[in-house]
N, C-alpha and C positions, 0 to 999 in steps of 0.2 A: 504494499500500499504506499502510495506517495505522500510525503509530508506536505502539508499545504500550511501557509502562514496567513495571518489575518491581513496582512498588507497586499496579498494578491486580491483581495476583495475591495479593500479600500483605496489602493493605489499607493505605489512606492512613495509618492510625495509626502505622505502622512506618516511615514515610518521615522521616529526620532533618529535612528541611526543614519539613514539616508539624508536627512536634514543636516546632520552633523557633517557627514562627509561633503555634502554639497556647500556647506558654508565655511569649509577650511579656507584659510588664507595661504598664500605662498609661504612656505617654510613651516607651516602648521603641521600637526600630527594628532592622531587618536591611537591610544594604546588600548588593544582588546586582549582578551584570552587568546584569541587565534593568532595575533600578531600586531604589527603597526601598519596604520594607513597614514602616508603622509602626503603633502602636496608640496613638491619641490619648488625652489625658486624659479623654474621656469614654467610652472603651472601645470605640471604633470603629476597625476596621482601615482602612488606606488603601494603596493601591497607587499609586506615583507614578513615572512614566517620562517621557521627553521627550514622548510622544504621548498618555498617558492620565493621569487622576487619578481613581480610583474609591474608593469607600468601601463598607464592609459591616460588619454586626455579627458575621458568621459567619466564623470562620477557615477553614472548609471552602470557602466561596465564594471567599475570597482565594486559597486554594491552588489551586483550579479554575482561576481566571483566570490566574494565574501559569503553570500547567501548559499552558493554552491559548497563552499567549504564547511560551512555549518551543517547542511544537510548531510554531507558525507560523514561528518563526525557523528551525527545522530544515528545515521544507518549503521555505521561501525559499531556503535555502542549497543544496538538493538540485537546484534547477532552474537 
């Protein structure tokens, strides 16, 4: 069974985490259990964990990647 979160119904824009990512200023960062999300001086978002370091100009792409990582962790814990 696929995990569904409430923001799939209400829209990503209403998710406090998405809002925080979207409001990051250049040089800012957010520390999460999963890793760090930062917006570098060039305005590019980065996700950094023990396993990955990915970059995107889009806060939506960063949010989607983070949601994917969280869902994978939940699925792994259920098995």
